[in-house]
Structures are given as structure tokens and as C-alpha cells.
C-alpha positions in Angstrom: -12.3 6.0 -3.1 -10.4 9.0 -1.8 -7.2 10.1 -3.5 -4.3 8.4 -1.8 -1.3 10.1 -3.4 0.8 10.4 -6.5 3.4 7.8 -7.3 6.3 9.1 -9.5 6.9 7.3 -12.8 10.6 6.7 -12.3 12.6 4.0 -14.1 14.5 3.2 -10.9 11.3 2.3 -9.1 10.3 -0.1 -11.8 13.7 -1.7 -12.1 14.0 -2.3 -8.4 10.5 -3.8 -8.2 11.2 -6.0 -11.2 14.3 -7.2 -9.5 12.2 -8.1 -6.4 13.4 -5.3 -4.2 10.8 -2.6 -3.7 12.1 1.0 -3.4 10.8 1.1 0.2 13.2 -1.8 1.1 16.2 -0.7 -1.0 16.0 3.0 -0.1 13.8 3.3 3.0 14.8 6.9 3.7 14.5 8.1 0.2 11.9 10.5 -1.2 10.1 7.8 -3.3 9.9 5.5 -0.3 8.3 8.3 1.7 5.5 8.6 -0.9 4.7 4.9 -0.7 4.8 5.0 3.1 2.4 8.0 3.2 0.0 6.1 0.9 0.2 3.0 3.1 -0.5 5.1 6.2 -3.6 6.5 4.6 -4.9 3.0 3.6 -4.2 1.7 7.1 -6.0 4.7 8.7 -9.0 4.1 6.4 -9.1 0.5 7.4 -8.8 1.2 11.1 -11.5 3.8 10.8 -13.9 1.2 9.3 -13.2 -1.6 11.8 -16.3 -2.8 13.4 -18.6 -1.1 11.0 -19.2 -4.1 8.9 -19.3 -7.7 9.9 -16.9 -10.1 8.2 -18.3 -12.2 5.5 -19.6 -15.7 6.4 -17.8 -18.5 4.6 -19.9 -21.5 3.9 -18.5 -24.7 2.4 -21.0 -27.2 1.1 -20.2 -30.6 -0.2 
């Protein structure tokens, strides 16, 4: 797994998350939200790059 980024250990991030409001939603233009958005963009890019390379798993239900 490639390195995606560093997430700061800030009390505000934990408190907001515990309250049900992620920092990306409460402060979308803040520096901490930027970090999370950059990581999400890297994950999305990796998933898009692997699309079509592997077939989806086959789900079989037997009774």
C-alpha cells in the first residue's frame, strides 16, 4: 500500500468526529480538511487506475 498522507493528531478533529461532524464537513476550507481531501483523492485515483484490471467477485448463494 502506498503512503497516502499524514493526518495530524489534533483534539479538535477527534471531538468533531465524536460529535458526528467530520472536520471536512465542519471546516471544509481548513488546513485539516485539505489533508483528508488529498488522501481521499489519492485513494480515488488508485481505484480508478485499477478499474477493469480485475473482475468483480462472483457471489453465489446456495440453500
